[in-house]
C-alpha positions as CSV (number, residue, x, y, z in Angstrom):
1,X,102.3,62.8,69.0
2,X,102.6,59.4,66.8
3,X,105.7,57.1,67.3
4,X,107.8,59.0,64.7
5,X,107.3,62.1,66.4
6,X,108.2,61.1,69.7
7,X,111.3,58.9,67.9
8,X,112.3,62.6,66.1
9,X,111.7,64.5,69.9
10,X,114.0,61.9,71.4
11,X,116.3,62.3,69.1
12,X,116.9,66.0,69.3
13,X,115.8,66.4,72.9
14,X,118.2,64.0,74.5
15,X,120.5,62.2,72.2
16,X,120.9,66.4,70.6
17,X,120.7,65.3,66.7
18,X,120.4,68.2,64.5
19,X,116.8,69.4,64.0
20,X,115.4,71.7,61.8
21,X,112.3,73.2,60.3
22,X,111.4,76.0,57.2
23,X,108.3,77.8,57.8
24,X,107.9,81.3,56.6
25,X,109.0,84.5,58.5
26,X,109.8,88.6,57.6
27,X,113.0,89.9,57.3
28,X,113.2,93.4,56.6
29,X,116.0,95.8,55.7
30,X,116.5,99.8,57.2
31,X,119.1,101.9,56.3
32,X,119.8,105.5,55.8
33,X,121.4,108.2,58.3
34,X,118.4,108.7,60.0
35,X,117.8,105.2,60.4
36,X,118.6,105.2,64.3
37,X,116.6,108.5,65.0
38,X,113.4,107.3,63.0
39,X,114.0,103.5,65.0
40,X,114.1,104.4,68.5
41,X,111.7,106.3,68.3
42,X,109.3,103.3,66.9
43,X,110.5,100.6,69.0
44,X,111.1,99.5,72.5
45,X,115.5,98.5,72.9
46,X,118.0,101.0,72.0
47,X,119.3,100.4,68.7
48,X,122.4,103.3,68.8
49,X,124.1,100.2,71.2
50,X,123.8,98.2,68.8
51,X,127.2,96.7,67.8
52,X,127.9,95.9,64.1
53,X,127.0,92.3,63.8
54,X,125.0,91.7,67.3
55,X,121.3,91.4,67.9
56,X,118.7,92.2,70.0
57,X,115.0,91.6,70.6
58,X,113.1,94.6,70.5
59,X,108.8,95.2,70.4
60,X,106.7,97.2,68.5
61,X,104.2,99.5,71.2
62,X,101.3,101.1,69.8
63,X,100.4,104.3,72.2
64,X,99.0,102.1,74.8
65,X,102.5,100.4,75.7
66,X,100.4,97.0,73.7
67,X,102.3,94.9,71.3
68,X,102.1,95.2,67.5
69,X,105.1,92.8,67.4
70,X,107.7,91.0,68.5
71,X,111.3,91.4,66.6
72,X,114.9,90.6,66.5
73,X,117.3,92.8,65.4
74,X,120.7,92.5,63.8
75,X,123.2,95.4,62.6
76,X,124.9,95.2,59.4
77,X,126.7,97.6,58.8
78,X,124.9,100.8,58.2
79,X,121.8,98.6,58.0
80,X,119.4,97.1,60.1
81,X,117.6,93.7,59.6
82,X,114.5,93.3,61.2
83,X,113.1,89.4,61.9
84,X,109.6,88.8,63.1
85,X,107.3,85.9,62.2
86,X,104.9,86.0,59.3
87,X,102.0,87.3,61.0
88,X,103.5,90.6,62.1
89,X,105.6,91.0,58.7
90,X,103.2,93.1,56.7
91,X,102.1,95.3,59.9
92,X,106.0,95.9,60.7
93,X,107.0,97.0,57.3
94,X,104.0,99.5,57.2
95,X,105.0,100.7,60.6
96,X,108.1,101.5,59.2
97,X,107.5,102.4,55.5
98,X,105.4,105.8,56.6
99,X,108.5,106.9,57.7
100,X,110.2,106.7,54.4
101,X,108.6,109.6,53.1
102,X,110.0,112.2,56.3
103,X,113.5,111.4,56.1
104,X,116.6,109.8,55.3
105,X,115.3,106.5,55.7
106,X,114.7,103.2,53.6
107,X,112.9,100.3,54.2
108,X,112.8,97.0,51.8
109,X,111.1,93.9,52.7
110,X,113.6,90.8,52.0
111,X,111.3,88.2,52.8
112,X,110.5,87.2,50.0
113,X,114.2,86.8,48.3
114,X,115.1,84.0,51.3
115,X,114.6,80.5,52.7
116,X,114.0,80.4,56.3
117,X,115.4,77.4,58.5
118,X,115.3,77.1,62.1
119,X,118.1,74.6,63.4
120,X,118.7,73.2,66.7
121,X,122.1,71.4,68.0
122,X,124.3,72.2,65.0
123,X,127.4,70.2,65.0
124,X,129.4,72.6,62.4
125,X,129.1,76.2,60.9
126,X,127.9,76.5,58.2
127,X,129.9,78.9,56.4
128,X,128.2,81.0,53.6
129,X,128.9,85.2,53.3
130,X,125.2,85.5,52.2
131,X,123.4,83.8,55.2
132,X,121.6,86.0,57.8
133,X,121.6,84.2,61.1
134,X,119.8,85.1,64.5
135,X,120.4,83.5,67.9
136,X,117.7,81.7,69.3
137,X,116.4,80.3,72.6
138,X,115.7,76.9,70.4
139,X,119.3,77.2,68.5
140,X,120.0,79.0,65.1
141,X,117.5,80.2,62.7
142,X,118.8,81.3,59.1
143,X,117.9,83.4,56.2
144,X,119.3,82.0,53.2
145,X,119.0,83.5,49.9
146,X,117.2,81.5,47.6
147,X,119.6,80.0,45.0
148,X,121.9,78.9,48.2
149,X,119.0,77.0,49.7
150,X,119.6,73.9,48.3
151,X,123.3,73.8,49.2
152,X,122.0,74.6,52.7
153,X,119.9,71.7,53.0
154,X,122.6,69.6,52.0
155,X,124.4,70.9,54.7
156,X,122.1,70.1,57.3
157,X,121.2,66.6,55.7
158,X,125.4,65.5,56.4
159,X,124.9,66.6,59.4
160,X,122.4,63.2,59.8
161,X,120.0,66.6,60.4
162,X,116.2,65.3,61.4
163,X,113.3,67.8,59.9
164,X,110.6,68.9,63.0
165,X,106.8,68.3,62.2
166,X,104.5,70.7,63.2
167,X,103.4,68.9,66.4
168,X,107.5,68.4,67.4
169,X,108.5,71.7,66.9
170,X,104.8,72.4,69.4
171,X,106.5,70.7,72.1
172,X,110.1,72.0,71.8
173,X,108.7,75.6,71.1
174,X,106.5,75.4,74.6
175,X,109.3,73.8,76.2
176,X,111.4,76.6,75.5
177,X,108.7,78.7,76.9
178,X,108.5,80.7,73.2
179,X,105.2,82.9,72.6
180,X,103.7,83.0,69.3
181,X,101.4,85.9,67.7
182,X,98.2,85.5,67.7
183,X,97.9,82.8,69.8
184,X,100.2,83.7,73.1
185,X,100.3,87.7,72.6
186,X,98.8,90.1,70.5
187,X,97.6,93.5,70.4
188,X,95.6,93.1,73.5
189,X,98.9,92.3,75.5
190,X,101.1,94.8,77.5
191,X,104.5,94.4,76.3
192,X,106.0,93.7,80.0
193,X,103.2,90.7,80.1
194,X,105.1,88.9,77.4
195,X,108.4,88.2,80.2
196,X,110.3,89.6,77.7
197,X,112.1,92.6,79.3
198,X,115.1,92.0,77.6
199,X,113.7,93.2,74.6
200,X,112.8,96.6,76.5
201,X,114.9,99.8,76.9
202,X,114.0,101.4,80.5
203,X,116.6,104.5,80.3
204,X,116.6,105.1,76.4
205,X,114.9,108.4,74.7
206,X,111.1,108.4,74.1
207,X,109.2,106.1,71.7
208,X,105.4,105.2,71.3
209,X,103.9,103.9,74.1
210,X,107.3,104.9,76.2
211,X,105.4,106.1,78.8
212,X,102.4,103.8,79.8
213,X,105.5,101.2,79.9
214,X,107.9,103.1,82.1
215,X,105.2,103.6,84.4
216,X,104.6,99.7,84.8
217,X,108.3,99.4,85.3
218,X,109.0,101.5,87.8
219,X,105.7,102.2,89.8
220,X,104.7,98.9,90.1
221,X,104.1,95.7,87.6
222,X,102.3,94.1,85.3
223,X,98.5,92.6,86.6
224,X,99.9,89.3,84.6
225,X,102.8,87.6,83.1
226,X,103.4,85.0,80.7
227,X,104.6,82.0,83.0
228,X,104.7,78.4,82.6
229,X,102.3,75.9,84.0
230,X,102.7,71.7,84.3
231,X,99.4,69.8,85.0
232,X,99.8,67.0,88.0
233,X,97.9,64.5,85.6
234,X,99.7,63.4,81.8
235,X,95.8,62.8,80.6
236,X,94.7,66.8,82.2
237,X,91.6,68.0,79.9
238,X,93.1,71.7,79.6
239,X,93.4,73.7,76.7
240,X,94.0,77.0,75.5
241,X,91.2,79.4,76.4
242,X,90.4,77.5,79.4
243,X,90.7,79.9,82.8
244,X,93.2,79.1,86.2
245,X,91.9,79.1,89.2
246,X,93.2,79.4,92.5
247,X,93.4,76.9,95.6
248,X,90.7,79.8,97.1
249,X,88.6,79.5,93.5
250,X,89.8,83.3,92.8
251,X,90.4,83.9,88.9
252,X,94.3,82.9,88.3
253,X,94.8,83.5,84.5
254,X,94.0,81.8,81.4
255,X,96.1,79.1,79.3
256,X,97.3,80.5,76.0
257,X,99.5,77.2,74.3
258,X,99.3,73.5,75.7
259,X,100.8,70.4,74.9
260,X,101.8,67.1,76.2
261,X,105.8,67.1,76.9
262,X,107.7,63.4,76.9
263,X,110.3,65.0,79.2
264,X,108.3,65.7,81.8
265,X,105.9,63.1,81.0
266,X,103.1,65.7,81.8
267,X,101.0,68.1,79.8
268,X,102.4,71.4,80.1
269,X,101.5,75.1,79.4
270,X,102.0,78.3,78.5
271,X,99.7,81.0,80.7
272,X,98.9,84.3,81.8
273,X,99.0,84.3,85.1
274,X,98.0,87.1,87.6
275,X,100.9,88.7,89.6
276,X,99.7,86.9,93.3
277,X,100.1,83.7,91.8
278,X,103.5,83.9,90.1
279,X,106.0,82.1,92.3
280,X,107.2,79.0,90.9
281,X,105.1,76.1,92.5
282,X,102.0,78.1,93.2
283,X,99.1,75.6,93.0
284,X,96.4,76.4,90.4
285,X,93.6,74.6,88.9
286,X,92.1,74.2,85.5
287,X,89.0,72.8,85.6
288,X,89.5,69.4,87.6
289,X,92.9,69.7,87.0
290,X,95.3,70.4,89.5
291,X,98.7,72.4,88.6
292,X,101.9,74.1,89.5
293,X,103.5,77.3,87.9
294,X,106.8,77.2,86.6
295,X,109.5,79.7,85.5
296,X,110.3,79.9,81.8
297,X,111.4,78.3,80.1
298,X,110.7,74.7,81.3
299,X,114.0,73.5,79.5
300,X,117.1,75.4,78.6
301,X,119.0,74.6,75.6
């Protein structure tokens, strides 16, 4: 992290300045009289319980209970808005669209009609009836109609907002314990391994992959789970893909994302840690680098 990035980091983290990042995300609208029925057969959470204006997390699993995509869902009247990473946007759209021929179920990809802003430490609400907002572990995220993006940006500037570079955002993301698809999770990840248990309903009806996910939950536990790791040395030579070992030299997991955290003055990482070593404070090693397990998030917003 260069000096300018470090300055922005401390402005947002310590001084609570407004920080923002523009990036591509997916926004998919689902409607129709049979929307709840179809959606509840595809995702891990129960949209029948989602009240108008509220949001929930949900996963799209495959038949093996492994993760196709993670999403946030907001109800807007009789419509459901699915927000997801750009990497999983098309996957979700195709997964939903194939059912439009089976009943009263409609799907539209709205992504290109909006600009997407992630905002932290917002000082005053930005009022616009056309904004679509989602709460996040970092702050608040907005889908802004293309024709309103400049006005929205002006409102951020009135609050002295600073832009988050990719490097600064990566540090804040990891500190918040937010996994990214294709980096910290993919189609080899069992849904419950992500630690995002709030995205799963364990008492609704059947859905794709439900049998395996429920069996893991009610009869045992996952073999590994996403956790935090803090290295003792700020200069620890550890990177994504490195294996973690226990104090006895046994395989204990694998690192997926790593960064230097100015808040801790140390390198920190997201890693899938085997169940026996998940307790906070457990001593691990990545090569010669000593580390300890930390419950996520590293820092609450």
